C-alpha positions in Angstrom: -76.9 19.9 -15.2 -78.6 19.4 -12.0 -76.7 20.7 -9.0 -76.7 18.4 -6.0 -75.1 19.2 -2.2 -74.6 14.9 -2.1 -74.0 12.4 -4.9 -74.5 8.5 -3.6 -73.2 6.0 -6.3 -74.9 2.5 -5.5 -78.2 1.6 -3.9 -77.5 -1.5 -2.1 -78.1 -1.8 1.6 -75.2 0.4 2.4 -76.2 3.2 0.1 -79.7 3.3 0.8 -78.9 3.5 4.7 -77.2 6.7 3.7 -79.9 8.2 1.8 -82.4 7.1 4.4 -80.9 9.4 7.1 -79.7 11.9 4.6 -83.5 12.2 3.8 -84.2 12.5 7.3 -81.6 14.9 7.7 -83.9 17.0 4.9 -80.4 16.6 2.7 -80.2 17.5 -0.8 -78.7 14.4 -2.6 -78.8 12.2 -5.5 -78.5 8.7 -5.8 -77.3 7.0 -9.0 -78.0 3.2 -9.4 -76.1 0.3 -12.2 -79.4 -1.9 -11.7 -82.6 -0.9 -12.8 -84.1 -1.5 -8.6 -82.5 -0.5 -5.5 -81.5 -3.3 -3.4 -78.4 -4.0 -5.0 -77.5 -8.2 -4.3 -81.1 -8.4 -1.4 -83.5 -9.2 -3.8 -86.8 -11.3 -2.6 -88.7 -13.2 -5.0 -92.2 -15.5 -4.6 -92.9 -17.9 -6.8 -95.4 -21.0 -6.1 -96.0 -20.4 -2.3 -91.9 -19.8 -1.7 -90.5 -16.9 -0.3 -87.1 -16.9 -1.0 -83.8 -14.7 -1.5 -81.4 -14.1 -4.5 -78.9 -12.9 -2.5 -78.5 -12.3 1.0 -80.8 -14.7 3.5 -80.2 -13.1 7.1 -78.7 -10.8 9.2 -77.0 -10.8 12.8 -78.4 -8.3 14.8 -74.7 -7.5 16.0 -74.7 -3.8 15.9 -77.6 -1.2 17.3 -78.0 0.6 14.5 -80.7 -1.8 13.1 -82.3 -2.3 15.9 -82.8 1.9 15.5 -83.3 1.7 11.6 -85.9 -0.8 11.8 -87.6 1.1 14.6 -87.7 4.2 12.3 -89.1 2.3 9.7 -91.9 1.5 12.0 -95.8 0.6 9.8 -93.4 0.2 6.7 -91.4 -3.0 7.5 -91.0 -5.2 10.4 -88.0 -7.0 11.9 -88.6 -10.9 11.6 -85.7 -12.3 14.2 -85.6 -16.3 14.1 -87.1 -18.9 15.8 -85.4 -20.4 18.7 -84.6 -23.6 16.5 -81.8 -20.9 14.3 -79.8 -21.7 17.9 -79.5 -25.2 16.6 -76.4 -26.4 13.9 -74.9 -28.7 12.7 -71.3 -29.6 11.5 -70.7 -32.7 8.7 -68.3 -35.3 9.9 -67.3 -38.4 8.3 -70.0 -37.9 6.2 -72.6 -37.7 9.2 -74.1 -34.4 10.3 -73.5 -33.4 14.3 -74.3 -30.8 15.9 -72.1 -27.9 17.2 -71.9 -28.4 20.9 -73.9 -25.2 22.5 -72.3 -25.8 25.9 -69.5 -27.6 28.0 -71.8 -30.7 28.4 -72.0 -30.8 24.7 -68.2 -29.8 24.3 -67.0 -32.7 26.0 -69.6 -34.8 24.2 -69.5 -34.3 20.9 -67.2 -36.2 18.3 -66.6 -33.0 16.4 -63.2 -32.6 18.1 -59.8 -35.0 19.8 -59.7 -35.1 23.4 -56.5 -33.9 23.2 -58.0 -30.5 21.9 -61.1 -31.0 24.4 -57.9 -31.0 27.4 -56.2 -28.6 25.3 -58.8 -26.1 25.5 -58.9 -26.2 29.1 -55.5 -24.1 28.8 -56.4 -21.5 26.4 -57.2 -18.5 29.3 -53.1 -19.2 30.3 -51.6 -19.1 26.9 -49.6 -15.8 25.5 -51.5 -13.5 22.9 -50.4 -13.2 19.7 -47.8 -10.6 18.3 -48.4 -10.2 14.9 -50.9 -8.3 13.8 -51.6 -10.4 10.2 -51.4 -14.0 12.1 -53.8 -15.4 9.6 -57.3 -17.5 11.6 -55.9 -21.0 11.1 -52.2 -19.8 12.7 -54.3 -18.3 15.5 -56.7 -21.0 15.9 -53.9 -23.7 16.0 -51.8 -21.3 18.7 -55.1 -21.0 21.4 -57.5 -24.2 20.6 -55.3 -27.0 18.4 -56.8 -28.8 14.9 -59.8 -30.1 15.3 -61.1 -27.0 16.7 -59.9 -25.2 13.1 -61.3 -27.8 11.0 -64.5 -28.6 12.8 -65.3 -25.8 14.2 -63.7 -22.2 12.5 -63.3 -23.8 9.2 -66.9 -24.3 8.6 -67.7 -21.4 10.4 -65.7 -19.4 8.2 -67.3 -20.9 5.1 -70.4 -20.2 6.0 -70.2 -16.5 6.6 -67.0 -15.6 3.9 -67.1 -18.7 1.7 -63.4 -17.9 2.4 -59.8 -19.9 3.9 -58.6 -19.5 7.5 -55.4 -19.4 5.6 -56.2 -15.9 4.4 -58.5 -14.4 6.5 -56.9 -12.6 8.8 -58.5 -11.7 12.2 -57.8 -8.2 13.3 -59.9 -6.7 10.2 -61.7 -10.3 9.2 -62.8 -11.2 12.6 -62.2 -8.3 15.3 -64.0 -9.0 17.8 -62.5 -12.2 18.2 -59.1 -10.8 17.5 -59.5 -8.0 20.6 -60.8 -10.3 22.6 -57.4 -11.8 22.7 -55.8 -8.5 22.5 -57.3 -6.9 25.5 -58.5 -9.7 27.9 -55.3 -12.4 26.7 -57.6 -14.7 25.7 -60.9 -15.9 24.2 -62.8 -17.8 27.2 -61.7 -15.3 29.2 -62.4 -12.7 27.7 -65.7 -14.0 27.0 -66.5 -14.1 30.7 -65.1 -10.5 31.6 -66.8 -8.9 29.0 -70.0 -10.6 30.3 -69.8 -8.7 33.5 -69.2 -5.5 32.1 -72.0 -2.7 32.7 -73.8 -2.2 29.4 -75.7 0.9 27.8 -78.7 1.0 26.5 -77.3 0.8 23.0 -74.9 -1.8 23.5 -78.5 -3.7 25.1 -80.1 -4.2 21.6 -77.2 -5.9 20.2 -78.5 -9.7 20.7 -76.6 -11.3 18.2 -79.7 -13.3 17.0 -80.7 -13.7 13.6 -83.0 -11.5 12.0 -84.6 -11.2 8.4 -87.5 -8.8 7.6 -91.4 -9.5 7.6 -92.0 -11.1 3.5 -88.5 -10.9 3.0 -85.5 -8.4 2.9 -85.9 -6.8 0.1 -89.5 -5.3 2.4 -86.4 -3.8 4.5 -84.6 -2.4 1.1 -88.2 -1.2 -0.7 -88.9 0.5 2.9 -85.6 2.5 2.9 -86.0 3.7 -1.1 -89.7 4.7 -0.5 -88.7 6.1 2.9 -86.0 8.1 1.0 -88.5 10.3 -1.4 -87.9 8.0 -5.0 -87.6 11.4 -6.6 -83.6 11.5 -5.7 -83.0 7.9 -6.9 -82.0 7.7 -10.8 -81.5 3.9 -11.9 -79.8 2.1 -14.8 -77.0 4.4 -14.8 -73.9 3.5 -16.5 -70.8 4.4 -16.8 -70.2 6.6 -13.8 -67.1 8.4 -14.1 -66.4 11.4 -11.4 -64.3 14.1 -12.2 -62.7 17.0 -9.5 -64.2 20.5 -10.7 -63.3 23.7 -9.3 -63.6 22.7 -5.6 -66.7 20.7 -6.1 -67.3 17.1 -8.3 -68.8 16.6 -11.6 -71.2 13.0 -11.6 -71.4 11.6 -15.1 -72.9 8.8 -15.9 -75.4 7.0 -18.8 -78.9 6.2 -18.7 -80.4 4.8 -21.5 -79.6 7.8 -24.8 -79.5 10.3 -22.0 -76.4 11.8 -20.9 -76.8 12.3 -16.6 -74.6 15.2 -15.0 -74.6 16.5 -11.7 -72.6 19.0 -10.0 -72.4 18.2 -6.2 -70.1 19.2 -3.0 -69.6 15.9 -1.6 -69.5 12.0 -3.2 -70.3 9.1 -1.7 -69.1 5.8 -3.2 -71.2 2.9 -2.0 -70.1 0.3 -4.4 -67.6 -3.3 -4.5 -63.9 -2.2 -4.7 -64.0 -4.0 -8.7 -65.4 -0.8 -9.4 -63.5 2.2 -8.4 -60.8 2.7 -11.0 -63.4 4.0 -13.6 -65.6 5.9 -11.0 -62.7 7.4 -9.7 -60.0 8.4 -12.7 -59.0 11.0 -11.2 -56.7 9.0 -8.8 -53.4 7.8 -9.2 -53.3 4.0 -10.5 -51.0 3.3 -7.9 -53.2 4.6 -5.0 -56.8 3.3 -6.1 -55.2 -0.5 -7.1 -54.5 -0.7 -3.4 -58.1 -0.9 -3.1 -59.0 -2.7 -6.2 -57.1 -5.6 -5.9 -59.5 -7.0 -2.9 -60.1 -10.6 -3.3 -63.6 -11.6 -3.6 -65.3 -14.8 -2.7 -66.8 -16.9 -6.3 -70.3 -18.1 -4.8 -73.2 -20.3 -6.5 -76.8 -19.6 -4.7 -79.0 -22.7 -5.1 -82.7 -22.4 -3.7 -84.7 -25.8 -3.3 -88.4 -25.7 -2.6 -90.4 -28.5 -1.9 -93.9 -28.6 -1.2 -93.9 -32.1 0.8 -90.6 -32.6 2.6 -89.5 -36.5 2.8 -86.4 -35.8 4.1 -84.2 -36.0 7.1 -86.1 -33.0 9.7 -85.0 -29.9 9.2 -85.1 -28.9 13.0 -82.3 -26.1 12.9 -80.6 -23.2 11.3 -78.2 -25.5 8.9 -75.3 -27.4 8.3 -72.0 -26.4 7.3 -69.3 -28.7 5.3 -65.9 -28.0 6.7 -63.3 -28.4 3.5 -61.6 -31.3 5.1 -64.9 -33.6 4.1 -64.0 -32.6 0.6 -67.8 -32.4 -0.8 -69.0 -30.0 -3.6 -71.3 -28.2 -1.6 -70.6 -25.3 1.1 -73.3 -26.3 3.4 -77.4 -25.9 3.6 -79.4 -23.5 5.2 -82.5 -24.9 6.5 -85.2 -21.6 5.9 -88.0 -22.9 6.5 -87.3 -24.0 9.9 -86.6 -20.9 11.7 -88.6 -18.2 9.4 -92.2 -17.6 8.8 -94.0 -18.2 5.3 -90.5 -19.3 3.7 -92.8 -22.5 2.2 -96.0 -24.6 2.2 -96.7 -25.9 5.4 -95.7 -29.2 5.4 -92.9 -28.2 2.6 -89.4 -26.8 2.9 -87.1 -24.2 1.6 -83.8 -24.7 1.5 -80.6 -22.5 0.2 -77.0 -24.0 -0.7 -73.9 -22.5 -1.9 -71.1 -23.6 -4.4 -67.7 -22.7 -5.0 -65.8 -20.1 -2.5 -62.5 -19.1 -2.1 -61.1 -22.9 -2.3 -63.5 -24.3 -4.7 -63.7 -21.2 -7.4 -63.8 -23.6 -10.1 -67.4 -24.7 -9.6 -68.8 -21.0 -10.7 -67.7 -22.1 -14.1 -69.8 -24.8 -14.5 -73.2 -24.8 -16.5 -76.6 -25.0 -14.9 -77.4 -29.0 -15.4 -73.8 -29.8 -14.0 -74.9 -27.5 -11.2 -77.7 -29.4 -10.6 -76.6 -33.0 -10.7 -73.8 -31.9 -7.8 -76.8 -30.8 -6.1 -78.8 -33.5 -6.9 -75.9 -36.1 -5.3 -75.4 -34.0 -2.5 -78.6 -33.6 -1.3 -79.5 -37.0 -2.0 -76.9 -38.5 0.4 -76.9 -35.4 3.2 -80.4 -35.2 3.2 -82.0 -38.6 3.5 -84.2 -38.2 0.3 -85.0 -41.0 -1.8 -86.1 -38.9 -4.6 -84.6 -35.3 -5.9 -88.1 -34.1 -6.9 -88.1 -30.0 -6.1 -90.7 -28.0 -7.3 -88.5 -25.0 -7.1 -85.0 -25.3 -8.3 -82.8 -21.6 -9.2 -79.6 -20.7 -9.2 -78.1 -17.4 -8.8 -74.3 -16.8 -9.6 -72.4 -13.7 -7.8 -68.8 -13.0 -9.4 -67.8 -10.8 -6.8 -70.2 -12.1 -3.6 -68.0 -11.5 -0.4 -64.6 -9.9 0.1 -61.7 -11.5 1.7 -60.2 -9.6 4.7 -56.9 -10.7 4.5 -53.3 -9.6 5.4 -53.0 -6.5 3.0 -56.7 -5.2 4.1 -54.8 -3.0 6.3 -52.7 -0.9 3.7 -56.2 -0.8 1.6 -58.1 0.8 4.9 -54.9 3.6 4.9 -55.3 4.2 1.3 -59.4 4.8 1.9 -57.9 7.0 4.6 -55.3 8.9 2.3 -57.7 9.5 -0.7 -60.5 10.7 1.6 -57.9 13.5 3.1 -56.5 14.2 -0.5 -60.2 14.8 -1.7 -62.8 16.8 1.2 -65.5 15.6 0.2 -64.9 12.2 -0.9 -66.5 9.1 1.1 -65.4 5.9 0.3 -67.9 2.7 1.6 -69.2 -0.4 1.0 -68.2 -3.9 2.1 -64.8 -3.1 1.0 -64.1 -2.2 4.5 -66.1 -1.8 7.7 -67.2 -5.7 7.8 -69.3 -7.7 5.3 -72.7 -8.3 7.6 -76.1 -7.1 6.7 -75.5 -5.0 10.1 -72.0 -3.6 9.2 -73.9 -1.9 6.1 -76.3 -0.4 8.2 -74.0 1.2 10.7 -71.5 2.1 7.6 -74.4 3.9 6.0 -75.4 6.0 9.1 -71.5 7.0 9.6 -71.5 7.9 6.0 -74.5 10.3 6.4 -73.1 11.4 9.4 -69.9 12.5 8.0 -71.8 13.9 4.8 -74.2 16.0 7.3 -70.9 17.3 9.2 -69.1 18.7 6.3 
């Protein structure tokens, strides 16, 4: 029986960030992880001259905590900001790649949007703000911008971020910054202009919204967090983790091989998926925990293609997104070697393809050979290849890839707060709230550590 002040369940990016800041403060803690390594879904690999990811590929510097963390890890892990090519993004329309406009002149000329909606956007600053907090993203965009903006800007964006459906996602929870622009300023356009003139403090200036990775892959970040948090504080390969309340403390039990792990802790922090919490927290009433575990997740297949010699269309941007209306069997292409260093041999290419998502979840049930046939057919057509002979072909499947923040999110967040209030010392983290991006996970990890240290 071990005694610890704090136990963290999960060693993904949230758990690792929490552990890093706890260790920095000299806390007495233990991290229990189901997998046999740190990082969770983040896992970089090197093979035959290709450096690729088997999980998230990039993040966005959307919080100051990202910059602060890399500064803290200086000498152990180096931030890699994407090249300028990342600013060029494509959207497929009628089988042809069209550049997503980045300014007024391109916005006028682009064939992505109808002339009716281009004129309609001029009136966006003068439309009344929405009054329904559970209005879906599709309803909001149709109300303020028009159908072509929904189908050829917002829908592909949502497929790229959430692998989701604008008719399900609710901006108040899924895109709170967008929602607050309308609520606080009455307009997306007007709000963006006004915010650009607001004075920023030093922390706000760090939020550049630039795409980032880590030199040598994102595992360099998670491994640096692990090493900097004292590996003795971690136990991997721990199954059947359960927590009990006992005499004002928490008894944490788990199975590591033939060995039973038992830890008494003053505080417990969960940093797992929502789907795992009913088994981890059996002392929470079913009608309460079900409001958390019923969270919908997108199923996603990630296909990595590596070519030592690239003979297809120029890879001159971030990638290409494919609107649902185009009725393709892939969600989009990510041109990683175009904007990150050392991803492929000199004249080669590293491309990541995504399939499935909320609206085509059935594709995730296909066999590997069927997946390969779809990828070959789509890539020959969309990437202007005359033959499909990749030097690297990897398939990674995720049944709980991305949580979907729908109308039930408010109840979930309130339930988490209620459970934490009723069980002092218990903190529930993870991407079930607080955002799904890497920046969100790092920020939440620091917040969880701060809360635990205050207690």
